[in-house]
C-alpha positions in Angstrom: 149.3 98.0 100.2 146.6 95.4 100.1 149.1 92.6 99.6 151.1 93.7 102.7 147.9 93.7 104.8 147.0 90.2 103.6 150.5 89.0 104.2 150.6 90.3 107.8 147.2 88.8 108.5 148.3 85.5 107.1 151.5 85.5 109.2 149.6 86.4 112.4 147.1 83.6 111.8 150.0 81.1 111.9 151.7 82.6 114.9 148.7 82.8 117.2 146.1 80.1 117.5 142.5 81.2 117.2 141.0 82.4 120.4 144.1 82.1 122.5 144.3 85.8 123.4 140.6 86.4 124.1 140.0 87.2 127.7 137.0 84.9 127.8 138.9 81.8 126.8 141.7 82.5 129.4 139.3 83.2 132.3 137.2 80.2 131.6 140.1 77.8 132.4 142.4 77.1 135.2 140.4 79.0 137.7 138.5 78.1 140.8 134.9 77.4 139.7 133.6 77.1 143.2 134.8 76.8 146.8 132.9 75.7 149.8 133.4 74.4 153.3 131.4 72.0 155.5 128.0 72.3 153.9 125.1 69.8 153.9 124.9 67.1 151.2 122.0 68.8 149.3 123.9 72.1 148.9 127.0 70.2 147.8 125.1 68.3 145.2 123.7 71.6 143.8 127.2 73.0 143.5 128.4 69.7 141.9 125.5 69.9 139.4 126.7 73.4 138.3 130.2 72.0 138.0 129.0 69.1 135.8 127.2 71.5 133.6 130.3 73.6 133.2 132.3 70.5 132.3 129.7 69.5 129.7 130.1 73.0 128.2 133.9 72.6 128.0 134.3 69.2 126.4 138.2 69.2 126.7 138.4 70.5 130.2 139.3 68.4 133.3 137.5 68.9 136.5 139.7 69.0 139.6 138.3 68.5 143.1 140.9 69.9 145.5 140.1 69.2 149.2 141.8 70.5 152.4 141.3 69.2 155.9 140.6 71.7 158.6 142.7 72.6 161.5 140.4 70.6 163.8 139.3 67.7 161.7 138.4 64.0 161.6 141.0 61.8 159.9 140.3 61.4 156.2 137.3 63.6 156.2 138.4 65.7 153.2 139.4 62.6 151.2 136.0 61.0 151.9 134.3 64.2 150.7 136.4 64.2 147.6 135.5 60.6 146.8 131.8 61.2 147.5 131.9 64.3 145.1 133.6 62.3 142.3 131.2 59.4 142.7 128.3 61.8 142.5 129.6 63.4 139.3 130.4 60.1 137.6 127.4 58.1 138.7 124.6 60.6 138.9 125.7 63.4 136.5 127.3 60.9 134.0 130.6 62.8 133.7 133.4 60.6 132.3 135.5 59.3 135.2 138.7 60.3 133.3 137.6 63.9 133.3 137.3 64.3 137.0 140.3 64.0 139.4 140.6 64.7 143.1 143.6 65.9 145.1 144.2 66.3 148.8 145.9 69.7 149.3 146.9 69.5 153.0 145.4 71.6 155.8 143.7 75.0 155.9 141.9 76.8 158.8 138.6 75.0 157.9 137.5 72.1 155.8 137.6 73.4 152.2 136.6 71.9 148.8 137.7 73.8 145.7 136.2 72.9 142.3 138.6 73.8 139.5 138.3 73.7 135.7 141.7 73.0 134.0 142.2 72.7 130.2 143.4 69.3 129.0 147.2 69.2 129.0 147.7 72.3 131.2 149.5 72.4 134.5 147.4 71.3 137.4 146.0 73.6 140.1 148.5 74.8 142.6 147.8 73.5 146.1 147.7 76.2 148.9 147.8 74.7 152.4 147.8 77.4 155.1 148.2 75.3 158.2 151.2 73.3 159.2 150.5 69.6 160.0 152.0 70.3 163.5 149.1 72.6 164.2 146.4 70.1 163.3 144.2 68.5 166.0 142.3 65.3 165.0 138.8 65.3 166.5 138.3 61.6 166.0 138.2 58.9 163.4 135.0 59.5 161.5 133.9 56.0 160.7 130.3 57.2 160.1 129.3 58.9 157.0 130.7 62.4 156.5 127.2 64.0 156.9 126.8 65.8 159.2 130.2 67.0 160.3 130.2 66.4 164.0 132.1 69.6 165.2 130.2 72.1 163.1 127.5 74.1 164.9 124.5 74.4 162.6 121.9 77.1 163.1 118.2 76.0 163.5 117.5 77.3 160.0 120.4 75.2 158.5 119.3 72.2 160.4 115.8 72.4 159.0 116.9 73.2 155.4 119.6 70.6 155.2 117.8 67.9 157.2 120.8 67.4 159.4 120.2 65.4 162.5 121.7 66.8 165.7 123.7 64.4 167.9 
């Protein structure tokens, strides 16, 4: 009886890799770590700090920055936010540039940035645009820095906290 139990245990150890069926290991990867809209730079950097810490804890994971332009947006706004986020992670948080990628996902109702942790070698995050390009209205060509987003209405509390200058 003891030999049979040892044999079964030995066979199962070859069939299933260690930790592959644990719920914690599955939920830690290929999920949206964080998602946010048009927030001020300081709030975005705080979220990126948490993302960098999570990437440091998972040394084989790849960080995906998926951005979507809003239905009423400036041309290239989401892409410039993605580039700014990657630059912050690489230059200030010292995350290896090969472990952070960004993707433009199309258009959603509002400007959206999704931070995703994907295991190395796994399929990339599925894009989920919700607005057809025909429905998009471009507000202008944002040649200035992305901060602040011109068409967002900030409350007085947000203006003070984020140090956003009204135009």
